[in-house]
N, CA, C and O atoms as a GROMACS GRO file, in nm:
protein
  288
    1MET      N    1   4.400  -0.227  -5.663
    1MET     CA    2   4.482  -0.214  -5.544
    1MET      C    3   4.593  -0.318  -5.552
    1MET      O    4   4.565  -0.437  -5.565
    2PRO      N    5   4.718  -0.276  -5.544
    2PRO     CA    6   4.831  -0.369  -5.556
    2PRO      C    7   4.835  -0.472  -5.443
    2PRO      O    8   4.820  -0.438  -5.326
    3VAL      N    9   4.854  -0.596  -5.481
    3VAL     CA   10   4.855  -0.705  -5.384
    3VAL      C   11   4.969  -0.690  -5.284
    3VAL      O   12   4.952  -0.722  -5.166
    4GLU      N   13   5.083  -0.642  -5.326
    4GLU     CA   14   5.198  -0.632  -5.235
    4GLU      C   15   5.171  -0.540  -5.116
    4GLU      O   16   5.238  -0.551  -5.014
    5LYS      N   17   5.076  -0.450  -5.128
    5LYS     CA   18   5.042  -0.362  -5.017
    5LYS      C   19   4.944  -0.426  -4.919
    5LYS      O   20   4.917  -0.368  -4.814
    6LEU      N   21   4.891  -0.542  -4.952
    6LEU     CA   22   4.794  -0.610  -4.866
    6LEU      C   23   4.861  -0.716  -4.781
    6LEU      O   24   4.803  -0.822  -4.756
    7ASP      N   25   4.984  -0.689  -4.736
    7ASP     CA   26   5.057  -0.788  -4.657
    7ASP      C   27   5.002  -0.805  -4.516
    7ASP      O   28   5.022  -0.909  -4.454
    8LYS      N   29   4.933  -0.705  -4.465
    8LYS     CA   30   4.874  -0.715  -4.331
    8LYS      C   31   4.732  -0.768  -4.346
    8LYS      O   32   4.651  -0.712  -4.420
    9ARG      N   33   4.704  -0.874  -4.277
    9ARG     CA   34   4.573  -0.935  -4.283
    9ARG      C   35   4.486  -0.884  -4.169
    9ARG      O   36   4.536  -0.824  -4.074
   10PHE      N   37   4.356  -0.909  -4.179
   10PHE     CA   38   4.262  -0.862  -4.079
   10PHE      C   39   4.300  -0.911  -3.940
   10PHE      O   40   4.307  -0.832  -3.846
   11GLY      N   41   4.324  -1.041  -3.926
   11GLY     CA   42   4.353  -1.099  -3.795
   11GLY      C   43   4.477  -1.041  -3.730
   11GLY      O   44   4.478  -1.010  -3.611
   12VAL      N   45   4.583  -1.027  -3.809
   12VAL     CA   46   4.708  -0.972  -3.756
   12VAL      C   47   4.687  -0.828  -3.711
   12VAL      O   48   4.735  -0.786  -3.606
   13THR      N   49   4.615  -0.752  -3.792
   13THR     CA   50   4.588  -0.613  -3.757
   13THR      C   51   4.503  -0.605  -3.630
   13THR      O   52   4.527  -0.519  -3.545
   14ALA      N   53   4.403  -0.692  -3.617
   14ALA     CA   54   4.318  -0.692  -3.498
   14ALA      C   55   4.399  -0.724  -3.373
   14ALA      O   56   4.374  -0.668  -3.266
   15ILE      N   57   4.496  -0.813  -3.385
   15ILE     CA   58   4.585  -0.844  -3.271
   15ILE      C   59   4.671  -0.722  -3.239
   15ILE      O   60   4.685  -0.684  -3.123
   16GLU      N   61   4.730  -0.662  -3.341
   16GLU     CA   62   4.816  -0.545  -3.320
   16GLU      C   63   4.739  -0.430  -3.257
   16GLU      O   64   4.795  -0.353  -3.178
   17GLU      N   65   4.612  -0.417  -3.291
   17GLU     CA   66   4.529  -0.310  -3.233
   17GLU      C   67   4.487  -0.344  -3.090
   17GLU      O   68   4.433  -0.259  -3.020
   18GLY      N   69   4.511  -0.467  -3.047
   18GLY     CA   70   4.478  -0.508  -2.910
   18GLY      C   71   4.334  -0.552  -2.891
   18GLY      O   72   4.286  -0.560  -2.778
   19PHE      N   73   4.265  -0.580  -3.001
   19PHE     CA   74   4.124  -0.617  -2.992
   19PHE      C   75   4.102  -0.766  -2.965
   19PHE      O   76   4.005  -0.803  -2.900
   20ILE      N   77   4.192  -0.850  -3.015
   20ILE     CA   78   4.180  -0.994  -2.996
   20ILE      C   79   4.316  -1.052  -2.961
   20ILE      O   80   4.419  -0.986  -2.976
   21THR      N   81   4.315  -1.176  -2.914
   21THR     CA   82   4.440  -1.247  -2.886
   21THR      C   83   4.472  -1.340  -3.003
   21THR      O   84   4.386  -1.368  -3.087
   22SER      N   85   4.593  -1.388  -3.007
   22SER     CA   86   4.630  -1.483  -3.112
   22SER      C   87   4.549  -1.612  -3.098
   22SER      O   88   4.518  -1.677  -3.198
   23GLU      N   89   4.515  -1.649  -2.975
   23GLU     CA   90   4.434  -1.769  -2.953
   23GLU      C   91   4.293  -1.751  -3.011
   23GLU      O   92   4.239  -1.843  -3.072
   24GLN      N   93   4.236  -1.633  -2.993
   24GLN     CA   94   4.103  -1.606  -3.049
   24GLN      C   95   4.108  -1.609  -3.202
   24GLN      O   96   4.015  -1.659  -3.266
   25LEU      N   97   4.214  -1.555  -3.260
   25LEU     CA   98   4.229  -1.558  -3.405
   25LEU      C   99   4.240  -1.702  -3.453
   25LEU      O  100   4.175  -1.740  -3.550
   26PHE      N  101   4.320  -1.782  -3.386
   26PHE     CA  102   4.340  -1.921  -3.424
   26PHE      C  103   4.207  -1.997  -3.419
   26PHE      O  104   4.176  -2.074  -3.510
   27GLU      N  105   4.129  -1.975  -3.314
   27GLU     CA  106   4.000  -2.042  -3.302
   27GLU      C  107   3.906  -1.998  -3.415
   27GLU      O  108   3.835  -2.081  -3.472
   28ALA      N  109   3.906  -1.869  -3.446
   28ALA     CA  110   3.821  -1.819  -3.555
   28ALA      C  111   3.864  -1.879  -3.689
   28ALA      O  112   3.780  -1.910  -3.773
   29MET      N  113   3.993  -1.894  -3.708
   29MET     CA  114   4.044  -1.954  -3.832
   29MET      C  115   4.002  -2.100  -3.842
   29MET      O  116   3.968  -2.148  -3.950
   30LYS      N  117   4.005  -2.171  -3.730
   30LYS     CA  118   3.960  -2.311  -3.730
   30LYS      C  119   3.812  -2.320  -3.767
   30LYS      O  120   3.773  -2.408  -3.844
   31ILE      N  121   3.732  -2.230  -3.712
   31ILE     CA  122   3.589  -2.227  -3.746
   31ILE      C  123   3.571  -2.198  -3.895
   31ILE      O  124   3.491  -2.262  -3.962
   32GLN      N  125   3.647  -2.100  -3.945
   32GLN     CA  126   3.636  -2.062  -4.085
   32GLN      C  127   3.671  -2.181  -4.177
   32GLN      O  128   3.600  -2.207  -4.274
   33ILE      N  129   3.778  -2.250  -4.146
   33ILE     CA  130   3.819  -2.365  -4.227
   33ILE      C  131   3.714  -2.475  -4.222
   33ILE      O  132   3.680  -2.533  -4.325
   34ALA      N  133   3.664  -2.505  -4.102
   34ALA     CA  134   3.562  -2.609  -4.087
   34ALA      C  135   3.437  -2.574  -4.168
   34ALA      O  136   3.378  -2.660  -4.233
   35GLU      N  137   3.397  -2.447  -4.165
   35GLU     CA  138   3.280  -2.404  -4.241
   35GLU      C  139   3.306  -2.407  -4.391
   35GLU      O  140   3.216  -2.437  -4.469
   36ASP      N  141   3.429  -2.376  -4.432
   36ASP     CA  142   3.463  -2.379  -4.574
   36ASP      C  143   3.455  -2.521  -4.630
   36ASP      O  144   3.432  -2.539  -4.749
   37LEU      N  145   3.474  -2.621  -4.545
   37LEU     CA  146   3.467  -2.760  -4.589
   37LEU      C  147   3.323  -2.810  -4.599
   37LEU      O  148   3.299  -2.919  -4.651
   38LYS      N  149   3.229  -2.731  -4.550
   38LYS     CA  150   3.086  -2.765  -4.558
   38LYS      C  151   3.022  -2.673  -4.661
   38LYS      O  152   3.076  -2.566  -4.691
   39PRO      N  153   2.910  -2.712  -4.715
   39PRO     CA  154   2.845  -2.627  -4.817
   39PRO      C  155   2.760  -2.514  -4.756
   39PRO      O  156   2.653  -2.484  -4.808
   40ILE      N  157   2.808  -2.452  -4.649
   40ILE     CA  158   2.729  -2.346  -4.586
   40ILE      C  159   2.779  -2.206  -4.622
   40ILE      O  160   2.719  -2.106  -4.583
   41GLY      N  161   2.888  -2.200  -4.697
   41GLY     CA  162   2.937  -2.070  -4.739
   41GLY      C  163   3.053  -2.019  -4.654
   41GLY      O  164   3.077  -2.067  -4.544
   42HIS      N  165   3.121  -1.922  -4.708
   42HIS     CA  166   3.241  -1.866  -4.645
   42HIS      C  167   3.203  -1.744  -4.562
   42HIS      O  168   3.132  -1.655  -4.609
   43ARG      N  169   3.252  -1.741  -4.435
   43ARG     CA  170   3.235  -1.623  -4.351
   43ARG      C  171   3.371  -1.560  -4.329
   43ARG      O  172   3.472  -1.629  -4.318
   44LEU      N  173   3.373  -1.430  -4.324
   44LEU     CA  174   3.497  -1.356  -4.297
   44LEU      C  175   3.534  -1.371  -4.150
   44LEU      O  176   3.447  -1.390  -4.065
   45LEU      N  177   3.663  -1.361  -4.121
   45LEU     CA  178   3.710  -1.375  -3.983
   45LEU      C  179   3.646  -1.272  -3.891
   45LEU      O  180   3.612  -1.304  -3.777
   46GLY      N  181   3.630  -1.150  -3.938
   46GLY     CA  182   3.567  -1.047  -3.856
   46GLY      C  183   3.426  -1.086  -3.815
   46GLY      O  184   3.385  -1.063  -3.702
   47GLU      N  185   3.352  -1.147  -3.907
   47GLU     CA  186   3.215  -1.190  -3.877
   47GLU      C  187   3.216  -1.303  -3.773
   47GLU      O  188   3.134  -1.304  -3.682
   48ILE      N  189   3.309  -1.396  -3.788
   48ILE     CA  190   3.320  -1.506  -3.691
   48ILE      C  191   3.358  -1.452  -3.554
   48ILE      O  192   3.297  -1.490  -3.454
   49LEU      N  193   3.457  -1.364  -3.549
   49LEU     CA  194   3.500  -1.305  -3.421
   49LEU      C  195   3.387  -1.227  -3.356
   49LEU      O  196   3.372  -1.230  -3.234
   50LEU      N  197   3.307  -1.157  -3.436
   50LEU     CA  198   3.193  -1.083  -3.384
   50LEU      C  199   3.090  -1.180  -3.327
   50LEU      O  200   3.039  -1.159  -3.217
   51ASP      N  201   3.058  -1.284  -3.402
   51ASP     CA  202   2.960  -1.382  -3.356
   51ASP      C  203   3.004  -1.455  -3.230
   51ASP      O  204   2.922  -1.495  -3.148
   52GLU      N  205   3.135  -1.473  -3.215
   52GLU     CA  206   3.189  -1.541  -3.097
   52GLU      C  207   3.202  -1.445  -2.977
   52GLU      O  208   3.234  -1.489  -2.866
   53GLY      N  209   3.177  -1.315  -2.999
   53GLY     CA  210   3.184  -1.217  -2.892
   53GLY      C  211   3.324  -1.168  -2.858
   53GLY      O  212   3.347  -1.115  -2.750
   54HIS      N  213   3.417  -1.186  -2.952
   54HIS     CA  214   3.556  -1.146  -2.926
   54HIS      C  215   3.589  -1.005  -2.975
   54HIS      O  216   3.691  -0.948  -2.938
   55ILE      N  217   3.502  -0.950  -3.059
   55ILE     CA  218   3.529  -0.818  -3.117
   55ILE      C  219   3.394  -0.750  -3.141
   55ILE      O  220   3.292  -0.817  -3.160
   56THR      N  221   3.395  -0.618  -3.142
   56THR     CA  222   3.271  -0.544  -3.167
   56THR      C  223   3.269  -0.495  -3.312
   56THR      O  224   3.371  -0.496  -3.381
   57ALA      N  225   3.152  -0.454  -3.357
   57ALA     CA  226   3.140  -0.399  -3.493
   57ALA      C  227   3.228  -0.273  -3.507
   57ALA      O  228   3.289  -0.252  -3.612
   58GLY      N  229   3.233  -0.192  -3.404
   58GLY     CA  230   3.318  -0.073  -3.407
   58GLY      C  231   3.465  -0.107  -3.420
   58GLY      O  232   3.539  -0.040  -3.491
   59GLN      N  233   3.507  -0.211  -3.349
   59GLN     CA  234   3.647  -0.254  -3.358
   59GLN      C  235   3.678  -0.309  -3.496
   59GLN      O  236   3.788  -0.289  -3.548
   60ILE      N  237   3.583  -0.379  -3.557
   60ILE     CA  238   3.603  -0.428  -3.694
   60ILE      C  239   3.628  -0.310  -3.786
   60ILE      O  240   3.718  -0.314  -3.870
   61ASN      N  241   3.548  -0.204  -3.772
   61ASN     CA  242   3.566  -0.085  -3.855
   61ASN      C  243   3.703  -0.022  -3.832
   61ASN      O  244   3.767   0.024  -3.926
   62GLU      N  245   3.748  -0.019  -3.706
   62GLU     CA  246   3.880   0.037  -3.676
   62GLU      C  247   3.991  -0.045  -3.742
   62GLU      O  248   4.087   0.011  -3.794
   63VAL      N  249   3.977  -0.178  -3.740
   63VAL     CA  250   4.076  -0.264  -3.804
   63VAL      C  251   4.079  -0.237  -3.954
   63VAL      O  252   4.186  -0.223  -4.013
   64LEU      N  253   3.961  -0.229  -4.015
   64LEU     CA  254   3.955  -0.203  -4.159
   64LEU      C  255   4.014  -0.067  -4.194
   64LEU      O  256   4.082  -0.053  -4.296
   65GLU      N  257   3.989   0.033  -4.110
   65GLU     CA  258   4.048   0.166  -4.133
   65GLU      C  259   4.200   0.161  -4.121
   65GLU      O  260   4.270   0.224  -4.200
   66ALA      N  261   4.250   0.086  -4.023
   66ALA     CA  262   4.395   0.073  -4.005
   66ALA      C  263   4.456   0.002  -4.125
   66ALA      O  264   4.565   0.038  -4.170
   67MET      N  265   4.387  -0.098  -4.177
   67MET     CA  266   4.437  -0.170  -4.295
   67MET      C  267   4.437  -0.078  -4.418
   67MET      O  268   4.528  -0.085  -4.501
   68GLU      N  269   4.336   0.006  -4.427
   68GLU     CA  270   4.326   0.098  -4.540
   68GLU      C  271   4.440   0.200  -4.538
   68GLU      O  272   4.491   0.237  -4.644
   69LYS      N  273   4.479   0.245  -4.420
   69LYS     CA  274   4.588   0.341  -4.409
   69LYS      C  275   4.719   0.281  -4.460
   69LYS      O  276   4.800   0.352  -4.519
   70VAL      N  277   4.740   0.152  -4.439
   70VAL     CA  278   4.861   0.084  -4.486
   70VAL      C  279   4.862   0.081  -4.637
   70VAL      O  280   4.969   0.094  -4.699
   71ILE      N  281   4.745   0.064  -4.699
   71ILE     CA  282   4.734   0.055  -4.845
   71ILE      C  283   4.766   0.188  -4.910
   71ILE      O  284   4.827   0.192  -5.016
   72LYS      N  285   4.724   0.298  -4.848
   72LYS     CA  286   4.742   0.432  -4.909
   72LYS      C  287   4.879   0.483  -4.895
   72LYS      O  288   4.909   0.594  -4.940
   0.00000   0.00000   0.00000
């Protein structure tokens, strides 16, 4: 899959779809970075947003489907 077609990231797409706010994305990114600095492993933003109660599993699937349409 060509990298140039992956210009839209999960968080930006989730905001555009109206599922999360930019503040929620920023908080999830802060959590992700803090966890990356610890030896507990990397979590995806969608997983963090789900755990924080900001997005549902169905909405995550919708975001991924929207991202896939951009790639095709």
